[in-house]
N, C-alpha and C positions, 0 to 999 in steps of 0.2 A: 442569571448561566449564559439567555443563545445572544447576549449584546456582540455582535459583529464589533471585531477589533477597528478601535480608530484608521482612519487611512494612513495609510504611509508610517506606520507609528515605529514599525520596526528601524526605515531608514532614519528617520527623526532621531529617537534616542543615541542613535548611533555615531549622528553628526553634529557636535554639541558648537560647530562653529559658523553655523548659518546662524544669523541674524533672525529672530521672529520676521514672520509677512507672510506673503501669499508663496504659496509653491512655487517652486521654480519648471521653469520649461526645458525641453529637451534632456526628459529625463529616460534612464531605462528603467521598467518594472517587471519581475520576476516573479512569478505565480506559479508555487507549488501547488498541485492537484492529490489529492488522495480520494479515497472511495466514498467514505459520505459513514458517518455517523447518527442513531436517535439522538434526539436531542435530553433523554430520558426512559426510563425502562418503564414504564407504566404499559397501560393496553394504547392509549390514544397518540401518543409521542411513536410508541415501533410501529402502530400499524401505519401512520404517516409516512416514518422510515421503509418502511416496506412496500408500502405500496408506490412511491417513488422509483424506488430501486426494480423492484418485481415489475413496472409498467415498463420498463427501456427497453425498446426494441431490440436494443445489440446485445441485452441480458437476455431476453426469454425471444426466441425466432417462430414460436410453435403459433399456430392458426392464431390470427386476432383474437376472433370470436370466441373462441374456445377457448381462452388463456383467459379472457375477460371473464368469463362464467366459472373459470375455478380457482383464478384469483379471487375475485370478490366474493364468490360463496363457499366457497372451503378455506382457500387459504390466510386471506385476510381476515376468517373468523377465530380461527385455531391456533396460528404462527407467531403471533404479537405476545399473548402468553409463554408456551416455549422460547423463542428468541430475548423476551423480557427477564425470563429467571437467569439465561446463558449470560445477558450484558451483568446482570447484579452479581455475578459471580466473580466479574473482572473491575467492577464498575469504582473508577478514582472518586469514593467518597469526596475526599476533600474537598478538590476542586467541583464537585458532582458534576461527572464528563466521561465520555467513555477514557480509554486510553488513548485510541488512537488521536484524539481532536488533543489533549496533552504533548503527545509524543510529537507533531505534526506543527503547531504553534511555538515548540521549543526548538525544533529544526530551522522552522523561520528565521525566529530570533539570534540563533546563533550564526545562521549564514547572513544575518543583514547586519552580523557586528563586523563579521570580514568584508563584506561588500558596502556597506552602508557607507562606508570616507568614501568611495568613491562614487558618491552620487546617487545609489542603486538604490530602488524600493522594492524591498523583499513584500510579500504576501503570501497568504496560504487561502485556499478555498478546500470545499469536499464534493465529489459530484451529486453526492445525493446527501441532503439534508443543508446544516448551515458553517460557517458559511458558505454563502453562494457563491456561483463564478464567477455570476455576472453581479454581482455585486462588490466584491472585490475587484473587479477589473476596474469598474467604475471610481471604487475607490483609489486604485494606483493613479488613473487617469486625470483626478482630480486633484492629486499629489505633483502634477505636471510631469506624468509618463506620457511620449509621443510614439515607444517603441516600448514591443513586450514582449518576452519571454517565459513563454508558458511547458512546467513542467510537471507533468502525469510522472506521479511515482511509480513507476511500475519498467524495471530491469526488460521485462520482457515483453513484448505487442502481444498485445490480443484485443478485437474487435469491441468486445464487453469491459474490457477496463481502458485503454488508452486510447481507442474510437471515441466511445462517449463522453469521455475528458474532452478532449479536440471540439467533441458537438457540440458542447453545452458553451466552449470560447466560442466558435463562429455561429452560435444562436447571438449569444449578447454583442458579439462585430456586426452580424449581420443589418443593426437596426440603428448604427450610430449613422450619424451626417460625416461624422469624419471618423477615418477607421486607423488605427495604429499599427506601422508595420506589426508582422506578426512574424516568429521563430518558435518553432516547438521543442523540446527535446526528443530526438528518438531516442527508441529502447539502446542498452547496452547489455547485453547479454554477455559478450565477450569483452567488455573493456577491463583491459587490464591493473585496474586500479579497483574496481569493481570485485574482481576475482580476488584479488590482495587483500582486500577487508574482509570478503566472506572468510577467506582461508582463516585471517590474522585473528578471527573470530571466535571460529571453530578451535585456532588451538589454544588462544589464552583461555579459554574458558573450560576444556579439557584439561587443561596444568589446574582448574580449580576444584577437578572431582578426584572424589577417593577411587574411581576403577576406572579401566580401561574400557570403552568401551567397542563390542564384539564386531558392532556395525554402526553407520552414521545414516542416516535417511535426509535425504535433500527433498523436502515437502514441497512444493508447488498446490495452488491450487487449483482445482480440477477443471476440465471443461466437456461438455458435449462430444461426442466418437465425430458427431455429424458435421458439425462446428470445425476442423478441422479438413474434414474432408472436402469441408465445400472451399478451401483456401486457408485457412487463418494460421498463420507462423508458427502462433503461439509454442505448438510440442515442442518443434524442431527447435527453437531459441531455448526452453529447457534445457534441452538435450542438449546445448551447446554452450548452456552454464556450466553443466555438471562434468561436464568434457574438460574444459575449461578450469574447473576445481579441482579434478581429481590430480590434475596434471600439477598444478601449482602446491598441494596438497604430498607430493613423492609419495610415498611408502603408505602413508597415511588414506592416501585418495582411493587405494584398493575395497577400503572402507565404505566408504560413497554409494548408496542405491538412491536413483530415481524414485521418486513415487509424488501419486497426487493425491490433495484431500478434494473436502466440499464438495463430497456430490450432492444434488438436489432434483428430485422426480425421478421416474422410471427408466428414462432415456441413459443406454449405455455411455457412460462418459471413457475419456482416455486414462491410460490403465499403464502400470501396477497401480492400486487403492492405497494410499496410504495403513488406513485403518487395517484392512486384509494381512497388508505386510506385517506390518506391526504384530499381529496375533499369527502369520505364520511361521516367524521368525522367533516367538515364545512357545510355539507348539513344537517347535525344531529342537527346543533346545538351549536356544540363546538369552543368556541373563543378564547380560549388559547390554542398554543400545541407548544414542544420544538421534536428536532430530532438529535439523538446522531446516529453516523457510526461507531461504536464498529472493523470492519471488515476493517478497513482503518489504517495504520499506522503514517498516514501524510496525512495532507488534498493535495484535487487536485480536476482535474477536475468535477469527480461523485462527490466531496461534496461539495465544493466551489460555482460551476453552479448549480451541479444539485439540491443540495438539499438546497443550502440557497438561490437559488435566484429559481429557477424553480418552484419549492415544495411551495416557501414560494409565489410565486403567483399565483400559485391553491389557497391556503389555502384565502389569501385575495378575489380572486375572485367566491367564495361560501360562501363567510359570515364570513370569521374568522377574527380576529380584532387583535390577539396577535399571534406573530410568533418568535421562535430564534432558530435559528442551533447551536449545543454544537461543539467544534472544537477538531477534532482529538486531540489524546498524542501529536502528533509532536515530540518535541525535550524540554516539558516543563520538570520539575524536576522529577515528577513522571513516563513521557516516559522513559525520558533515565535512570532512575532506573529500571524498566523495560526490556530494552533492556540490560542492563547491567547483570541483573539478570540473564534471559536467554541466553547469551554467558557462564557466568561464570560456571553455570551449565553444560554447553558444556566439557568448560574446564578444568576439573575434571580428573586425571589420566594425565594430559597432564603439571599440573604445578607442 
């Protein structure tokens, strides 16, 4: 289950004209990076994953000594059981892996089908868990890649997501004798192709429903308020995305409301909160809502369990009657078109 992908396999499988032999030199490698996933849902895999994630100073900026005591004395004792149960509710049983791993792999494979024939090797990694960033960079270089494009799969920049992914890339490169030239794909909160893809996914999904939602929540992962006050641009970029989405959707855009999900701990997070908004809408008499998650490139625990299950239950418990979750772009045609568009933009001057 945890075996790392064979180095360069995506590019190799799509470039059948090459004769067998040593890897070509002078290639470009593209590494997709998503947040991470546990290797399993039982206690110890969950504990390993949560420890790596919650030990990251980009994620938790609290006093290190105090947080170490809380993390090891409380969080890692209890949370692996609760998180494991949540993961089991969405687990890909056929592959014995999380949906995030399944989808990210598929994204890389489909991008490789398009870019592989041009001699570009495409691979994927997770910031936390497997496959690791360092291992996949090593694999790409073993395939003859002497230039590297790193793609943190986050439309909106934040230090706990984009920056920490790049940190791990830099950590891997700083121990190398020969470092490859590096480009990192920047955030794309208002990119026209991105906005058009999200708008199209909303319209396509709504067309399949037997109801018309009274409100459409655009739910983004939350962040502690003090991170924003220290200068993180994330909240502003989420606002930019929603404003662009409303414009593109026309009259339908008037129904779109910005919210933030996935709070952790007791600190104040950026508002409005998704779960509270869902409850407030139901209490105010709304009977039909839909939720889209534009900040996620692939469906994961925070979308499939927290939004599609927990927030659905909140809505129904407080009087709602019709609820629908609009999936992420994932490996859809529009999603892959977007990712290729962003990669090709960074390839300019290298091809």
